[in-house]
N, C-alpha and C positions, 0 to 999 in steps of 0.2 A: 190775719195773719197779716202784717206790716204790708204795706203800699213799697215797695221800689220807686227809689224816686234821683236823679241827676239833673241833674244842673249848670250846663258850659257857658259864657258870656265869650265873647272875644273871638268867635269859629269863623275861619274862611269858609266859607262855603265852595263849592265847586260843582257843576253837571261838567265835568271833563274839561273839554276843551273854555267852556263856559261859566266869567264868576260872575256869582249870583247877590255874595254879601264878603266882604271885611272882618266885621264885624258879628256876626250871625252870633245866634245864641240855638242851643240841642239842648233841650228836653223831654227831660224823662218823668210825668207821670200821670195817674190815676189809668193808667197800665195800654200810655198810647204813648209814643213817639212823635215829637213836633220838634223842626228846621225853622224857626223864627227868622226875620230879619235886623238891622239893627234897629227901626224902629216898631217892631214886634208884627210885622204883618209875617199872618206864615206860609210859607214858600213852600211845605210838603208839612202831613202830618198820618202816621198811619199805626194800627195796634202794633203794641209790642212782639203779640206771635206770629205777627208775620213780617218782622224786619230781617232781615238778617246785612249781617258785616262784620270785619274784620281789619287786620291788617296785612294786605298783600306788598313781596316783596322792594317792587315797587315805591312805596311809599315812604315820604322821610320821616322824622322823629316826632311823632304825638298828631300823625298823621292817620286816618281810618279812612273807608273805602264802606258806604252804610246802603243797602238798596231799599227805599221803598215806595210800592206803591208798582213797582215793574220800572222806577226810574233811580240808575248807580247817581249816588254824591258824592263828595271829596271831603272828609268833613279833617280842618288841619284845626286841633288842638292848642292851647300854650304855647303859642307864638309870640305873646307879650311875654313868656313869662323868663324873667334872667337865672331861675333858677338852675341845673345841674339836671336835675329831672326834668324833660320837656314831657314825657311820655305819660306824663299823669292823669291829664284828665281823659288821655287818651283809653286808657286803659284801665280808668273806673268807669268808661262808658260801658268798654264791649263785659268787663265783669255784672257790671245791671244788665247788659242785655240779657245776661247768661243766666246771671239768678231769675228774671222776669219771664224768661222763655222766650225770648228771643233766639234764633238761628245766629252762629258766629260761623265765620270759613277760615 
C-alpha cells in the first residue's frame, strides 16, 4: 500500500485568536500530520488517525479547521494563489486525511 502524502507551504496557521505563522507548512507523511513554522520548527504533530479536520461554515475560501492532540488550529491554504480555485490545497488536504484514515467533520 502506498503511503499517502501531502505538503502545502505558505499556510497561515492560527490557534484561534493567536496567529502562529503566516508562512507555515502542513505535511502529511508516514502516517503523521505535522504543522511547521516557516523555519521548519514543529508547532504540533499527531498520527493521522487521531486528527480531525473539516470546513466549517465560518471558514473562508481555502480555510480548514484541524484538531491535533486536542488543540484546534485554523489553517488557511492557498492565500498566495492568484488562480480562481483557491480552495484546491484545502480540498486536497481533507481528501488526503480521509484516504489515510483521519476523521473529517
